[in-house]
Legacy VTK file of the C-alpha trace (Angstrom):
# vtk DataFile Version 3.0
C-alpha trace
ASCII
DATASET POLYDATA
POINTS 182 float
-7.502 120.312 -30.486
-8.765 119.574 -27.359
-11.901 118.565 -28.846
-10.418 116.513 -31.501
-8.263 114.983 -28.865
-11.304 114.162 -26.879
-12.854 112.578 -29.901
-9.731 110.716 -30.661
-9.467 109.850 -27.048
-13.076 108.633 -27.090
-12.455 106.701 -30.258
-9.323 105.263 -28.634
-11.301 104.340 -25.480
-14.077 102.759 -27.603
-11.458 100.970 -29.703
-9.774 99.933 -26.495
-13.149 98.777 -25.073
-13.868 96.836 -28.275
-10.385 95.386 -28.195
-10.818 94.495 -24.492
-14.168 92.905 -25.315
-12.630 90.850 -28.107
-9.703 90.058 -25.858
-12.082 89.144 -23.028
-14.144 86.940 -25.355
-11.017 85.247 -26.663
-9.715 84.783 -23.115
-13.133 83.581 -21.994
-13.266 81.053 -24.826
-9.720 80.010 -24.029
-10.603 79.817 -20.317
-13.686 77.702 -21.120
-11.529 75.519 -23.362
-8.906 75.263 -20.597
-11.618 74.400 -18.029
-13.103 71.818 -20.394
-9.648 70.411 -21.071
-8.912 70.322 -17.320
-12.199 68.470 -16.735
-11.365 66.128 -19.615
-7.850 65.729 -18.196
-9.266 65.002 -14.738
-11.744 62.539 -16.244
-8.899 60.955 -18.230
-6.740 60.887 -15.093
-9.587 59.230 -13.191
-10.024 56.720 -16.004
-6.260 56.154 -16.062
-6.308 55.646 -12.288
-9.168 53.149 -12.679
-7.311 51.447 -15.505
-4.161 51.381 -13.351
-6.185 49.797 -10.550
-7.703 47.348 -13.031
-4.251 46.620 -14.440
-2.884 46.125 -10.934
-5.788 43.751 -10.186
-5.253 41.955 -13.484
-1.512 41.749 -12.790
-2.321 40.357 -9.354
-4.752 37.874 -10.922
-2.132 36.991 -13.529
0.446 36.377 -10.787
-2.138 34.330 -8.888
-2.936 32.333 -12.024
0.761 31.830 -12.685
1.176 30.532 -9.143
-1.838 28.258 -9.536
-0.553 26.997 -12.879
2.890 26.407 -11.353
1.326 24.533 -8.428
-0.957 22.610 -10.778
2.019 21.738 -12.959
4.007 20.586 -9.910
1.019 18.578 -8.664
0.634 17.101 -12.139
4.281 16.013 -12.113
3.891 14.618 -8.595
0.698 12.841 -9.603
2.429 11.461 -12.700
5.272 10.151 -10.527
2.764 8.636 -8.093
0.824 7.145 -10.998
3.980 5.580 -12.389
4.830 4.216 -8.946
1.279 2.899 -8.539
1.388 1.311 -11.997
4.745 -0.274 -11.193
3.378 -1.545 -7.874
0.270 -2.855 -9.630
2.430 -4.618 -12.224
4.584 -6.097 -9.470
1.503 -7.198 -7.534
0.081 -8.747 -10.697
3.323 -10.637 -11.259
3.347 -11.755 -7.619
-0.304 -12.789 -7.927
0.547 -14.905 -10.966
3.490 -16.437 -9.106
1.207 -17.146 -6.157
-1.353 -18.749 -8.464
1.367 -20.944 -9.927
2.629 -21.740 -6.431
-0.901 -22.594 -5.293
-1.359 -24.812 -8.355
1.965 -26.580 -7.641
1.095 -26.813 -3.962
-2.333 -28.244 -4.778
-0.741 -30.832 -7.058
1.830 -31.634 -4.370
-0.949 -31.986 -1.776
-2.812 -34.353 -4.079
0.340 -36.424 -4.574
0.924 -36.359 -0.812
-2.682 -37.452 -0.192
-2.262 -40.281 -2.679
0.966 -41.333 -0.988
-0.704 -41.110 2.414
-3.559 -43.253 1.107
-1.030 -45.800 -0.231
0.892 -45.654 3.046
-2.331 -46.141 5.016
-3.177 -49.149 2.835
0.317 -50.571 3.388
0.061 -49.787 7.105
-3.247 -51.692 7.239
-1.649 -54.593 5.404
1.377 -54.507 7.693
-0.967 -54.115 10.668
-2.910 -57.171 9.524
0.297 -59.154 9.077
1.551 -57.854 12.423
-1.696 -58.867 14.040
-1.325 -62.333 12.533
2.309 -62.446 13.701
1.287 -61.328 17.198
-1.440 -63.941 17.291
1.082 -66.575 16.162
3.574 -65.268 18.701
0.941 -65.373 21.438
0.037 -68.883 20.381
3.738 -69.816 20.366
4.211 -68.137 23.768
1.242 -70.052 25.100
2.698 -73.312 23.787
6.130 -72.337 25.172
4.572 -71.647 28.546
2.793 -74.996 28.437
6.002 -76.776 27.448
7.896 -74.942 30.165
5.336 -76.126 32.727
5.591 -79.616 31.358
9.398 -79.436 31.492
9.270 -78.074 35.027
6.975 -80.921 36.062
9.234 -83.437 34.362
12.317 -81.880 35.960
10.644 -81.936 39.360
9.682 -85.577 38.894
13.192 -86.396 37.593
14.752 -84.687 40.625
12.398 -86.563 42.924
13.214 -89.818 41.179
16.970 -89.153 41.353
16.635 -88.291 45.011
14.693 -91.469 45.682
17.291 -93.441 43.730
20.104 -91.806 45.659
18.394 -92.532 48.918
17.882 -96.068 47.892
21.602 -96.426 47.094
22.639 -94.579 50.174
24.552 -91.922 48.342
24.791 -88.289 48.864
21.988 -86.329 47.463
22.910 -84.895 44.061
22.250 -81.446 43.093
18.904 -81.205 41.496
18.789 -80.473 37.749
17.723 -77.023 36.886
14.809 -76.437 34.619
15.418 -74.288 31.605
LINES 1 183
182 0 1 2 3 4 5 6 7 8 9 10 11 12 13 14 15 16 17 18 19 20 21 22 23 24 25 26 27 28 29 30 31 32 33 34 35 36 37 38 39 40 41 42 43 44 45 46 47 48 49 50 51 52 53 54 55 56 57 58 59 60 61 62 63 64 65 66 67 68 69 70 71 72 73 74 75 76 77 78 79 80 81 82 83 84 85 86 87 88 89 90 91 92 93 94 95 96 97 98 99 100 101 102 103 104 105 106 107 108 109 110 111 112 113 114 115 116 117 118 119 120 121 122 123 124 125 126 127 128 129 130 131 132 133 134 135 136 137 138 139 140 141 142 143 144 145 146 147 148 149 150 151 152 153 154 155 156 157 158 159 160 161 162 163 164 165 166 167 168 169 170 171 172 173 174 175 176 177 178 179 180 181
């Protein structure tokens, strides 16, 4: 029995060695699969990390674009308001320009009427000046004649006074007061 036990023991050891070999191969295959899966997992994790970074960058870009769109929209509104104000100002300036053109046209017409009136007034002034000149000449002529007549009257008055004085002396009377010349 000892021998048979040895053979059984040997067969058991061989069976155990075969079983260990199969177990080792199965474990080795599983270990290789686990290692491959870990490498794949690490690669996937790295890709996920890259995708997370890319997503974070894209999210940042999206936020940046949202901000730019918001600013652009606000600037568009502001520009629209400014455009409306500019259009209103332009319309007002156009209306004022038209009013100014009308005013200039009325003013030009008024200036022409004024110039015509001035021309008429100048003509009348020349006529009146001519008549005035004639009147002044007549007045000067009249004044000259008046002066001559006054001299003549003064001479006559002087001679009359002398004659009265001579007459009074001849009569022996008091001298009379001489007549005054006008």
